FIDREN-524185 format. One line per 4 residues: their letters; for each residue x, y, z of C-alpha. Coordinates in nm, 2 decimals, m for minus. Example, Ala and Ser with C-alpha at 12.3 -4.5 7.8 and 13.67 -1.06 7.14 Angstrom:
! residues 2
as = 1.23/m0.45/0.78; 1.37/m0.11/0.71
This chain:
! residues 85
xxxx = 11.90/5.00/m8.90; 11.80/5.35/m8.76; 11.93/5.53/m8.44; 11.92/5.87/m8.31
xxxx = 12.21/6.09/m8.19; 12.09/6.33/m7.90; 12.28/6.66/m7.96; 12.21/6.76/m7.58
xxxx = 12.37/6.46/m7.42; 12.56/6.28/m7.69; 12.37/5.95/m7.63; 12.33/5.72/m7.95
xxxx = 12.00/5.50/m7.93; 11.90/5.23/m8.15; 11.53/5.25/m8.25; 11.27/4.98/m8.18
xxxx = 10.91/4.94/m8.22; 10.87/5.06/m7.86; 10.96/5.44/m7.79; 11.31/5.46/m7.66
xxxx = 11.48/5.78/m7.53; 11.83/5.90/m7.48; 12.03/5.94/m7.14; 11.89/6.29/m7.07
xxxx = 11.55/6.21/m7.20; 11.51/6.50/m7.47; 11.54/6.29/m7.78; 11.30/6.03/m7.85
xxxx = 11.20/5.77/m8.14; 11.04/5.45/m8.25; 10.98/5.25/m8.57; 10.63/5.22/m8.69
xxxx = 10.44/4.90/m8.74; 10.61/4.85/m9.08; 10.95/4.84/m8.92; 11.09/5.07/m9.17
xxxx = 10.93/5.42/m9.10; 11.04/5.61/m8.80; 10.92/5.90/m8.59; 11.16/6.10/m8.38
xxxx = 11.15/6.40/m8.17; 11.35/6.64/m7.97; 11.71/6.75/m8.06; 11.78/6.42/m8.25
xxxx = 11.98/6.35/m8.53; 11.88/6.03/m8.74; 12.16/5.80/m8.80; 12.15/5.49/m9.01
xxxx = 12.37/5.16/m9.07; 12.36/4.98/m9.41; 12.22/4.64/m9.27; 12.41/4.42/m9.50
xxxx = 12.74/4.60/m9.43; 12.69/4.60/m9.04; 12.58/4.21/m9.04; 12.92/4.14/m9.27
xxxx = 13.11/4.31/m9.00; 12.96/4.14/m8.72; 13.02/3.81/m8.88; 13.38/3.89/m8.96
xxxx = 13.50/4.06/m8.63; 13.86/4.00/m8.61; 14.04/3.84/m8.33; 14.29/4.11/m8.31
xxxx = 14.38/4.44/m8.46; 14.15/4.69/m8.61; 13.77/4.62/m8.60; 13.60/4.52/m8.93
xxxx = 13.44/4.85/m9.07; 13.08/4.89/m9.21; 12.89/5.17/m9.37; 12.70/5.43/m9.12
xxxx = 12.56/5.76/m9.23; 12.37/6.07/m9.11; 12.01/6.04/m9.25; 11.93/6.34/m9.46
xxxx = 11.69/6.61/m9.33; 11.42/6.54/m9.56; 11.36/6.17/m9.56; 11.04/5.95/m9.66
xxxx = 11.10/5.68/m9.40; 11.18/5.95/m9.11; 10.91/6.16/m8.96; 11.04/6.44/m8.71
x = 10.78/6.59/m8.47
C-alpha cells in the first residue's frame, strides 16, 4: 500500500486509482491502471506499508494493551513504482 505524507500540512493520504490530495491541497497522488505504479506531486514524501504485515496486524488487533505492529517505510527517492512530477 502506498501513501503520501505532505510536508506542508502533515496530512497522510492513502493512494487510490482516483487522484487524492492532502488537507492543504499541495500534495497529490494516484495509482496507475496496474494498481502498483503511482504518480505523486507537490511537497509529498511517498510512504509504504508491507501489505502482508498490515493485513496480519488488522486480523490480530488486540482487545487491550498495545496495538499490533506492522511494517511501514519511507519509499526511496528513486523508485521504479513511484513517479514524482
